[in-house]
C-alpha positions as CSV (number, residue, x, y, z in Angstrom):
1,X,119.6,148.0,119.6
2,X,117.5,145.2,121.0
3,X,119.1,141.7,121.0
4,X,117.3,138.9,119.3
5,X,116.6,135.9,121.4
6,X,118.2,132.7,120.1
7,X,115.8,130.2,118.4
8,X,114.3,127.7,121.0
9,X,115.6,124.2,121.4
10,X,112.9,121.6,121.5
11,X,113.6,118.2,123.1
12,X,111.8,115.0,122.1
13,X,112.4,111.9,124.2
14,X,111.3,109.1,121.9
15,X,111.9,106.6,124.7
16,X,108.7,108.0,126.2
17,X,106.7,107.4,123.1
18,X,104.5,104.3,123.2
19,X,102.8,102.1,120.7
20,X,100.7,99.6,122.7
21,X,97.7,97.4,122.6
22,X,95.7,100.0,124.6
23,X,96.4,102.9,122.2
24,X,93.4,105.0,123.2
25,X,94.0,104.8,127.0
26,X,97.6,105.8,126.4
27,X,96.7,108.7,124.1
28,X,98.8,107.3,121.2
29,X,98.7,109.5,118.1
30,X,97.8,108.0,114.8
31,X,99.0,109.3,111.4
32,X,96.7,108.2,108.5
33,X,98.4,108.4,105.2
34,X,96.6,108.2,101.8
35,X,98.1,108.4,98.3
36,X,95.3,110.2,96.4
37,X,94.7,109.8,92.7
38,X,90.9,110.0,93.0
39,X,88.6,111.3,95.7
40,X,85.7,109.1,96.8
41,X,83.2,110.6,99.1
42,X,82.6,107.2,100.6
43,X,86.2,107.1,101.7
44,X,85.9,110.4,103.5
45,X,82.5,109.4,105.1
46,X,84.1,106.2,106.4
47,X,87.1,108.2,107.7
48,X,84.8,110.5,109.6
49,X,83.0,107.6,111.2
50,X,86.2,106.1,112.8
51,X,85.6,105.9,116.5
52,X,89.3,106.5,117.5
53,X,89.4,110.0,119.1
54,X,89.9,112.4,116.2
55,X,92.0,114.7,118.3
56,X,94.6,112.0,118.2
57,X,94.4,111.5,114.4
58,X,96.5,113.4,111.9
59,X,95.9,113.0,108.1
60,X,98.4,113.1,105.3
61,X,97.7,113.0,101.5
62,X,99.8,113.1,98.4
63,X,98.4,113.6,94.9
64,X,99.9,113.6,91.4
65,X,100.4,116.7,89.4
66,X,97.7,115.8,86.9
67,X,94.3,117.0,85.9
68,X,92.8,114.1,87.9
69,X,95.0,115.0,90.8
70,X,93.8,118.6,90.8
71,X,90.2,117.4,90.8
72,X,90.9,115.0,93.7
73,X,92.6,117.8,95.8
74,X,89.7,120.2,95.1
75,X,87.1,117.6,96.3
76,X,89.3,116.7,99.3
77,X,89.7,120.3,100.4
78,X,85.9,120.8,100.2
79,X,85.4,117.7,102.4
80,X,88.1,118.9,104.8
81,X,86.6,122.4,105.1
82,X,83.2,120.9,106.1
83,X,84.7,118.5,108.7
84,X,87.2,120.9,110.2
85,X,84.5,123.6,110.6
86,X,82.0,121.2,111.9
87,X,81.5,119.7,115.4
88,X,84.7,119.7,117.5
89,X,84.7,116.0,118.1
90,X,84.7,115.3,114.4
91,X,87.7,117.5,113.6
92,X,91.1,115.9,113.0
93,X,94.3,117.1,114.8
94,X,96.0,118.2,111.7
95,X,95.9,117.6,107.9
96,X,98.8,117.8,105.4
97,X,98.4,117.8,101.6
98,X,101.4,117.2,99.4
99,X,101.8,117.3,95.6
100,X,104.2,114.8,93.9
101,X,107.4,116.3,92.6
102,X,107.5,113.8,89.7
103,X,105.2,112.8,86.9
104,X,103.1,109.6,87.3
105,X,103.9,106.8,84.8
106,X,100.2,106.3,84.0
107,X,97.8,109.0,82.8
108,X,94.7,106.8,83.3
109,X,93.3,105.7,86.6
110,X,91.0,103.1,84.9
111,X,91.2,99.9,86.9
112,X,92.0,97.7,83.9
113,X,94.8,100.0,82.8
114,X,96.2,100.3,86.4
115,X,96.4,96.5,86.8
116,X,97.9,95.5,83.5
117,X,101.0,93.4,84.1
118,X,103.1,95.5,81.7
119,X,102.4,98.6,83.8
120,X,103.1,97.2,87.2
121,X,106.8,97.7,87.7
122,X,106.8,101.4,86.7
123,X,103.4,102.0,88.4
124,X,104.4,100.5,91.7
125,X,107.8,102.0,91.8
126,X,106.1,105.4,91.3
127,X,103.7,104.5,94.1
128,X,106.7,103.7,96.3
129,X,108.2,107.1,95.7
130,X,104.9,108.8,96.6
131,X,104.5,106.7,99.8
132,X,108.1,107.5,100.9
133,X,107.6,111.2,100.2
134,X,104.5,111.2,102.2
135,X,105.8,109.4,105.3
136,X,109.2,111.1,105.4
137,X,107.5,114.5,105.2
138,X,104.6,114.0,107.7
139,X,106.0,111.5,110.4
140,X,106.4,113.6,113.5
141,X,108.1,112.9,116.8
142,X,104.8,112.3,118.6
143,X,103.4,109.8,116.1
144,X,103.0,106.3,117.6
145,X,101.3,104.5,114.7
146,X,101.0,105.0,110.9
147,X,97.9,103.7,109.1
148,X,98.3,103.5,105.4
149,X,94.7,103.8,104.1
150,X,94.1,103.7,100.3
151,X,91.8,106.3,98.9
152,X,89.4,103.6,97.5
153,X,88.8,101.9,100.8
154,X,85.2,102.9,101.4
155,X,84.0,100.6,104.2
156,X,85.7,99.5,107.4
157,X,84.6,98.8,111.0
158,X,84.4,102.1,112.8
159,X,86.8,100.6,115.4
160,X,89.4,99.9,112.7
161,X,92.3,101.7,114.4
162,X,91.9,100.3,117.9
163,X,91.2,96.9,116.4
164,X,94.5,96.8,114.6
165,X,96.6,98.4,117.4
166,X,95.1,96.0,119.9
167,X,97.3,93.2,118.5
168,X,100.4,95.3,119.4
169,X,102.2,94.1,116.3
170,X,104.8,96.1,114.3
171,X,103.1,95.5,111.0
172,X,99.5,94.2,110.6
173,X,97.0,94.3,107.7
174,X,93.3,93.2,107.4
175,X,91.8,91.4,104.5
176,X,90.6,93.6,101.6
177,X,87.4,92.4,99.9
178,X,85.0,94.1,97.4
179,X,81.2,94.1,97.3
180,X,79.7,93.3,93.9
181,X,76.4,92.4,92.3
182,X,76.4,88.8,91.2
183,X,74.3,88.8,88.0
184,X,73.8,85.0,88.1
185,X,72.4,84.9,91.6
186,X,71.0,88.4,91.3
187,X,72.3,89.2,94.8
188,X,75.0,91.3,96.3
189,X,78.0,89.3,97.3
190,X,81.7,89.8,98.3
191,X,84.9,88.7,96.7
192,X,88.7,89.0,97.5
193,X,90.3,92.1,96.2
194,X,93.9,92.6,97.4
195,X,96.3,89.7,96.6
196,X,99.5,91.4,97.9
197,X,99.3,89.8,101.4
198,X,100.9,86.4,101.2
199,X,103.0,83.6,102.6
200,X,106.0,82.9,100.4
201,X,106.5,79.7,98.5
202,X,109.5,77.6,97.3
203,X,108.2,78.1,93.7
204,X,108.3,81.9,94.1
205,X,111.8,81.8,95.6
206,X,113.0,79.6,92.6
207,X,111.4,82.1,90.2
208,X,113.3,84.9,91.8
209,X,116.6,83.1,91.5
210,X,116.0,83.0,87.7
211,X,115.3,86.7,87.4
212,X,117.6,89.5,86.4
213,X,118.5,92.1,89.0
214,X,115.9,94.6,87.8
215,X,113.0,92.1,87.6
216,X,110.2,91.9,90.1
217,X,107.8,89.3,91.3
218,X,104.1,90.2,91.2
219,X,101.1,88.5,92.6
220,X,97.8,87.7,90.9
221,X,99.2,87.2,87.3
222,X,99.1,83.9,85.5
223,X,102.4,84.8,83.8
224,X,104.1,84.6,87.2
225,X,102.9,81.4,88.9
226,X,104.3,81.9,92.4
227,X,102.0,79.4,94.2
228,X,102.2,81.6,97.3
229,X,99.5,81.2,100.0
230,X,97.3,84.3,99.5
231,X,95.6,85.7,102.6
232,X,92.8,86.8,100.3
233,X,91.6,83.2,100.0
234,X,92.0,82.3,103.7
235,X,89.0,84.2,105.1
236,X,86.6,81.8,106.8
237,X,83.4,83.4,105.5
238,X,81.2,80.9,107.3
239,X,82.7,81.6,110.8
240,X,84.7,84.8,110.7
241,X,87.1,85.3,113.6
242,X,88.3,88.9,113.2
243,X,91.1,88.4,115.8
244,X,92.7,85.4,114.0
245,X,96.4,86.2,113.3
246,X,98.5,84.9,110.4
247,X,102.2,85.4,109.9
248,X,102.9,86.9,106.5
249,X,105.9,87.5,104.2
250,X,104.2,90.1,101.9
251,X,101.6,92.7,102.6
252,X,99.2,94.9,100.6
253,X,98.7,98.6,101.5
254,X,95.0,99.0,101.5
255,X,94.8,99.4,105.3
256,X,98.3,98.7,106.6
257,X,99.0,99.6,110.2
258,X,102.6,100.1,111.1
259,X,104.3,101.1,114.4
260,X,105.9,104.4,113.7
261,X,109.2,103.1,115.0
262,X,109.3,100.6,112.1
263,X,109.5,103.6,109.7
264,X,111.9,105.4,111.9
265,X,114.2,102.4,111.9
266,X,114.4,102.7,108.1
267,X,111.7,100.5,106.7
268,X,110.4,102.2,103.6
269,X,108.7,101.3,100.3
270,X,111.5,100.4,97.9
271,X,111.2,102.1,94.5
272,X,113.7,99.6,93.1
273,X,113.7,95.8,93.1
274,X,114.5,94.7,96.7
275,X,114.8,90.9,96.7
276,X,112.7,91.2,93.5
277,X,109.9,93.0,95.4
278,X,108.7,96.6,95.3
279,X,106.3,98.9,97.2
280,X,104.3,97.3,100.0
281,X,105.6,93.8,99.4
282,X,109.1,95.2,99.4
283,X,108.3,97.1,102.6
284,X,107.3,93.8,104.3
285,X,110.6,92.3,103.2
286,X,112.5,95.3,104.5
287,X,110.7,95.3,107.9
288,X,111.4,91.6,108.3
289,X,115.1,92.1,107.5
290,X,115.1,94.8,110.2
291,X,113.8,92.1,112.7
292,X,110.1,93.0,112.8
293,X,107.3,90.5,112.4
294,X,104.6,91.0,109.9
295,X,101.0,89.8,110.4
296,X,97.6,89.6,108.6
297,X,94.0,89.3,109.8
298,X,92.4,87.0,107.3
299,X,88.9,87.2,108.9
300,X,88.9,91.0,109.5
301,X,87.3,92.4,106.3
302,X,87.5,95.9,104.8
303,X,86.0,96.8,101.5
304,X,87.4,98.4,98.3
305,X,85.4,100.6,96.0
306,X,83.8,98.8,93.1
307,X,84.6,100.5,89.8
């Protein structure tokens, strides 16, 4: 009777793993993670145009167990098949698709429904669970950076990845705007979109002190006057300096670049009130509590789909 060989033992020395300002030259692997409720072809087209070597990029997606989630996955798989069977330089190193093992709190993905104040706590706690499932399942021992890229980000510079990693910061986020047609001027214009990247204020801290243990602070709602300094309003549109850094206390997740070690050290997206914060803003708080700095790029613009 032939003896079976024992299973192999694989060694990974994380001390040799780098996340540096010269990520391409050092062959640093990027994991792009996207919670997917809807599929936008513009998102995929933008992803394909990223100039970072695709053989160093892995993709991860998570979608809800809903009819809309099924449609999003079907469209995603069609796009994946075309790309992964196309020119070699366009192919990504690996792609993982997950389905949520819990029901989403909202059945509608309509923008007005999604952003109602009454829906935010349950919605964003659910988003936290999805983000955590995605990163804990897909983060590998060779990953240097994690880029959280929302499924409705449809326009970024092609050099997005190397632009963000060049700052060599543990957590960094660009400024998310939206293109829209101004009916008064009859011209296309841009406006701020993501208000979750901010510098904290004394007023917000006082509000938090008056809250119950299960209450959360949210940005962009007149019912919660936080008077925080919002990065969305700090872009110098007359003289953009894409490299200008700004220290932040909270971040949005539209295009959030994180050194993989930040996640490995335990920074996740709290699905519960963490200092009265949840999801990406709670993540920023957790990262800072772990000793990491958090930065934004107020003049580096990316664009959200206009519904």
